C-alpha positions in Angstrom: 11.4 10.8 7.4 14.6 11.9 5.5 17.2 9.8 3.2 19.4 8.8 6.0 16.0 7.4 8.0 15.1 5.4 4.9 18.4 3.8 4.6 18.7 2.8 8.7 14.9 1.5 8.3 15.6 -0.8 5.0 18.8 -2.2 6.7 16.8 -2.9 9.9 14.0 -4.7 7.9 16.5 -6.6 6.1 18.2 -7.8 8.8 15.1 -8.8 10.6 13.5 -10.5 7.8 11.8 -13.8 8.9 14.7 -16.4 7.9 12.3 -19.4 7.8 9.9 -17.6 5.6 10.0 -19.9 2.2 11.5 -18.7 -1.0 8.3 -18.6 -2.6 6.6 -15.9 -0.8 9.4 -13.6 0.0 8.3 -10.0 -1.8 11.0 -10.6 -4.8 9.2 -13.7 -5.7 5.9 -12.6 -5.6 6.2 -10.0 -8.1 7.4 -12.1 -9.9 4.4 -13.9 -11.0 3.8 -10.4 -12.7 6.7 -11.7 -15.7 5.3 -15.3 -15.8 1.8 -13.8 -16.3 1.7 -10.1 -17.5 -1.1 -8.2 -15.4 -1.3 -11.0 -12.5 -1.5 -8.8 -9.6 -3.6 -6.1 -11.3 -6.0 -8.2 -12.8 -7.2 -10.9 -10.1 -10.3 -11.1 -12.0 -9.3 -12.9 -14.4 -8.6 -15.7 -11.2 -11.2 -18.2 -10.5 -12.4 -18.9 -7.2 -9.9 -21.6 -7.1 -6.6 -20.0 -7.6 -7.6 -17.0 -5.3 -8.0 -19.5 -2.4 -4.5 -21.3 -3.1 -2.6 -18.4 -5.3 -3.9 -15.3 -3.0 -5.2 -15.8 0.0 -3.1 -19.2 1.2 -0.1 -18.0 -0.9 0.3 -14.5 -0.5 -1.9 -12.7 2.1 -1.9 -15.7 4.9 1.9 -15.8 4.8 2.3 -12.2 5.1 0.4 -11.9 8.6 -2.8 -10.9 7.0 -4.5 -13.8 8.9 -7.8 -14.7 6.9 -9.8 -17.4 7.8 -8.5 -20.4 5.7 -10.3 -21.6 2.5 -10.7 -24.8 3.6 -12.9 -23.6 6.2 -16.7 -22.7 5.5 -16.4 -18.9 6.8 -12.5 -19.2 4.7 -14.5 -20.5 1.6 -17.3 -17.3 1.8 -14.4 -15.1 2.1 -12.9 -16.7 -1.6 -16.1 -15.7 -2.9 -16.5 -12.3 -1.8 -12.9 -11.7 -3.4 -13.9 -12.9 -6.5 -16.8 -10.5 -6.6 -14.5 -8.1 -5.4 -11.9 -7.8 -7.8 -14.7 -7.9 -10.8 -14.9 -4.3 -9.6 -11.7 -2.9 -9.4 -10.4 -2.9 -13.2 -11.3 0.6 -14.0 -10.4 2.1 -10.6 -6.9 0.8 -11.3 -6.8 1.9 -15.0 -7.8 5.5 -14.0 -4.6 5.4 -11.5 -1.6 3.6 -13.8 0.2 6.3 -14.4 0.6 8.0 -10.8 3.4 7.6 -8.5 3.5 8.0 -4.7 6.2 10.8 -4.8 4.2 13.3 -7.4 0.5 12.3 -7.0 -2.3 15.2 -6.3 -4.8 13.0 -4.4 -7.2 16.3 -5.1 -6.5 15.6 -8.9 -10.0 14.3 -10.6 -9.5 11.5 -13.5 -11.7 9.7 -15.9 -13.6 7.0 -14.1 -17.0 5.2 -15.8 -16.8 8.2 -17.9 -16.8 11.0 -15.5 -14.8 12.8 -13.6 -13.3 11.8 -10.4 -11.0 12.3 -7.5 -8.1 10.3 -7.1 -8.6 10.9 -3.6 -12.6 9.0 -4.2 -10.8 6.7 -6.3 -8.4 5.3 -3.8 -11.4 5.8 -1.2 -13.7 3.6 -3.3 -11.1 0.7 -4.2 -10.1 0.9 -0.1 -13.7 0.2 0.6 -14.6 -2.4 -1.9 -11.8 -4.4 -0.3 -13.2 -3.9 3.0 -16.9 -4.4 2.7 -15.5 -8.1 2.3 -16.2 -9.9 6.0 -12.8 -10.7 7.5 -10.9 -8.8 5.2 -9.1 -6.0 7.0 -6.8 -2.9 6.1 -3.8 -5.3 6.2 -5.0 -7.4 3.5 -6.4 -4.3 1.6 -3.4 -2.9 1.6 -1.2 -5.2 0.2 -3.5 -6.7 -2.4 -3.8 -2.8 -3.6 0.5 -2.3 -3.4 1.0 -5.5 -5.6 -1.8 -3.8 -8.2 -0.1 -0.4 -8.1 3.6 -0.7 -6.8 4.4 3.0 -7.6 1.3 4.4 -5.8 0.2 2.2 -2.9 2.2 1.1 0.1 1.4 -1.2 2.5 0.5 -0.8 6.4 -0.3 -3.2 9.1 -2.0 -2.7 12.1 0.9 -2.1 14.2 2.2 0.8 11.6 -1.3 2.2 11.6 -1.1 2.3 15.9 2.2 4.1 15.9 1.2 6.5 13.2 -1.9 7.2 14.8 -4.3 7.2 11.5 -7.1 9.7 11.5 -11.1 8.0 10.8 -12.9 8.8 7.6 -16.5 7.8 6.8 -15.8 5.4 3.3 -18.8 4.9 0.7 -20.5 1.3 1.4 -19.3 1.1 4.8 -21.6 2.3 7.8 -18.9 2.8 10.4 -15.8 5.5 10.1 -11.9 3.4 9.2 -8.6 4.0 10.0 -7.9 6.4 6.6 -5.6 4.7 4.2 -5.9 7.9 2.6 -4.5 9.7 5.2 -1.8 7.5 5.3 -0.5 7.9 1.8 -0.7 11.6 2.5 1.9 10.6 5.2 3.9 8.3 3.1 4.1 11.0 0.4 5.7 13.8 2.7 8.2 11.3 4.0 9.4 10.3 0.2 9.5 13.8 -0.7 11.9 14.6 2.3 14.1 12.0 1.4 14.2 12.9 -2.0 14.8 16.6 -0.5 18.1 15.2 2.1 19.6 12.9 -0.3 23.3 13.8 -0.5 23.0 15.1 -4.2 19.6 16.5 -4.4 21.1 19.8 -5.7 23.0 18.2 -8.3 20.2 15.7 -9.3 16.6 16.4 -10.5 13.9 14.7 -8.5 13.1 11.6 -11.1 17.5 11.3 -11.0 17.2 11.3 -7.2 14.5 8.2 -6.9 16.4 6.2 -9.8 19.3 6.3 -7.7 17.6 5.4 -4.8 16.1 2.5 -6.8 18.9 1.1 -8.5 20.6 0.9 -5.0 17.7 -1.2 -4.0 17.0 -3.4 -6.8 14.5 -1.4 -8.5 12.3 -1.9 -5.7 9.6 0.7 -5.6 9.1 3.5 -3.5 6.8 2.2 -2.0 7.9 -0.6 -1.2 10.6 0.7 0.1 8.8 3.1 2.8 7.2 -0.2 3.6 10.2 -1.5 4.5 11.3 1.6 6.6 8.3 2.1 8.5 9.1 -1.8 9.9 11.5 0.3 11.9 9.1 2.8 12.7 6.6 0.5 13.9 9.1 -1.6 16.2 10.2 1.9 17.8 13.2 1.1 16.3 13.0 4.8 14.7 11.5 8.2 15.9 8.2 9.1 13.3 9.3 12.2 11.5 7.8 15.1 13.0 8.2 17.8 10.3 6.6 15.1 7.8 3.4 14.4 10.5 3.2 18.4 11.0 2.7 18.5 7.3 0.5 15.4 6.5 -1.8 16.8 9.5 -2.3 20.1 7.8 -3.7 18.1 4.9 -5.7 15.8 6.9 -7.4 18.9 8.4 -8.4 20.4 5.5 -9.9 17.1 4.3 -11.9 16.9 7.1 -9.6 13.8 8.7 -10.3 13.4 12.1 -7.2 11.9 14.3 -8.2 9.4 17.4 
């Protein structure tokens, strides 16, 4: 995805935003919860089950089309209980990734987790798996909570994006069946954003971080993963084509990691 395609995709997303979406559920409003309560998204373990039900499931995930069972039902309340257990496992995982952004992270690089060295790839897989082990909690909801916790690193996706990009599968810790690989998606998104940076009109005159800053300033300081998410809506809806050079680079990396395209 080059810079022009990114801009076209962002415009498509802005024009398509549901006019009936309540202001309290818009992305900008959701991010403001971090201002009102520092660490709001990063530390969901601070919330009790009532807040998780009302603020996270009914107040974010379901308005954003995650289609989780409502907490007022027995099945939905069990999801809330399991979500509470899950988020208590996450602080150390998130802390180990806190300094990384999608444009420069090396997924094979080791970080310290629970006193041991672990690859960033494995840390991401573990976070994603923790969410998917919640019965009724799918890839869409998992990616949304991961993005809100670390908005510079994680990109949101949904079923349409997963299908459009033909994501490979991988085995995840704690899960019997292979799942569509969120790691593979992040690798592809990294190739996309690097293409965006390289094709920026003033790229030859600016450093990479300066290009990123210029793009973010133009779009009210939204993070790169959020801008990619917006542009992906145009790809998902077949309004834009998949970037073949980026996909080829990503597939080379998938192959080296043993990810299988299905």
